C-alpha positions as CSV (number, residue, x, y, z in Angstrom):
1,M,2.6,50.9,31.5
2,I,3.2,49.5,28.0
3,M,2.4,51.1,24.7
4,L,0.1,49.2,22.3
5,F,-0.1,49.8,18.6
6,K,-3.4,49.4,16.8
7,Y,-4.1,47.7,13.4
8,D,-7.3,47.4,11.4
9,T,-9.1,44.2,10.3
10,D,-6.6,43.9,7.4
11,Y,-3.7,44.2,9.9
12,N,-2.7,47.7,8.6
13,Y,-1.2,50.0,11.2
14,I,-3.4,52.8,12.4
15,P,-1.0,55.7,13.3
16,G,-2.1,57.8,16.2
17,A,-4.3,55.1,17.7
18,E,-1.8,53.9,20.3
19,I,-2.9,53.3,23.9
20,F,-1.2,52.5,27.2
21,I,-2.1,49.7,29.5
22,E,-0.8,48.4,32.8
23,E,1.8,45.6,32.5
24,G,0.2,42.2,33.1
25,L,-3.2,43.1,31.6
26,A,-4.5,41.3,28.5
27,I,-3.7,43.0,25.2
28,P,-7.0,44.0,23.6
29,K,-8.1,42.7,20.2
30,S,-6.5,44.6,17.2
31,F,-3.6,45.8,19.3
32,T,0.0,44.6,19.7
33,D,2.9,45.5,21.9
34,V,5.3,45.1,19.0
35,R,6.4,48.6,17.8
36,P,6.2,49.2,14.0
37,T,9.6,49.7,12.4
38,D,10.3,53.4,11.6
39,G,10.4,54.2,7.9
40,F,7.6,52.0,6.8
41,Y,5.1,53.6,4.4
42,K,2.3,51.1,5.0
43,A,3.1,49.0,8.0
44,K,1.2,45.7,8.2
45,F,1.2,43.3,11.1
46,D,1.7,39.6,10.8
47,P,0.1,38.2,14.0
48,G,1.5,34.7,13.4
49,K,5.1,35.9,13.3
50,Q,4.6,38.9,15.6
51,I,6.3,41.3,13.1
52,W,5.5,44.4,11.1
53,F,6.4,44.4,7.4
54,E,6.2,46.9,4.5
55,S,3.0,46.3,2.5
56,A,3.3,49.3,0.1
57,T,4.3,48.6,-3.4
58,Q,7.4,50.3,-4.9
59,E,5.1,52.3,-7.2
60,Y,3.2,53.7,-4.2
61,I,6.4,54.6,-2.4
62,D,7.8,56.3,-5.6
63,S,4.5,58.3,-5.9
64,L,5.2,59.8,-2.5
65,Q,8.6,61.1,-3.4
66,P,9.0,64.7,-4.4
67,P,9.9,65.4,-8.0
68,P,13.6,66.2,-8.7
69,P,14.3,69.9,-8.5
70,K,14.5,71.8,-11.8
71,P,17.9,73.0,-12.7
72,S,18.6,76.7,-12.0
73,E,19.5,79.1,-14.7
74,L,23.1,79.0,-13.5
75,D,23.1,75.1,-13.7
76,K,21.8,75.4,-17.3
77,M,24.5,77.9,-18.3
78,K,27.2,75.6,-16.7
79,K,25.9,72.7,-18.7
80,Q,25.9,74.7,-21.9
81,L,29.4,76.0,-21.3
82,S,30.6,72.4,-20.6
83,D,29.0,71.1,-23.8
84,L,30.5,73.9,-25.8
85,T,34.0,73.4,-24.3
86,F,33.7,69.6,-25.1
87,K,32.7,70.3,-28.7
88,L,35.7,72.7,-29.1
89,L,38.1,70.2,-27.6
90,V,36.8,67.3,-29.8
91,N,37.1,69.5,-33.0
92,G,40.6,70.5,-32.1
93,V,39.8,74.2,-31.8
94,V,41.1,74.4,-28.2
95,K,44.3,72.7,-27.3
């Protein structure tokens, strides 16, 4: 048995539409036995080269990333203390 991976009419990967066929049988239209590379956001198949490639734009990939965490109250206080200490050192108050 070999696993086949489905793509649509634009050659975009369709996750969850994999099928299994017996070795030696013809691969149905819109399927390939080439496994998509893990980590792709929008895998697209190139039938001429028999490879999957990333088709998502960087803007799209960035939009899927979670926003950076907000600093905690402790982190804010550490920053304030650090800034104050620096100002005191620069002004020669602390030696």
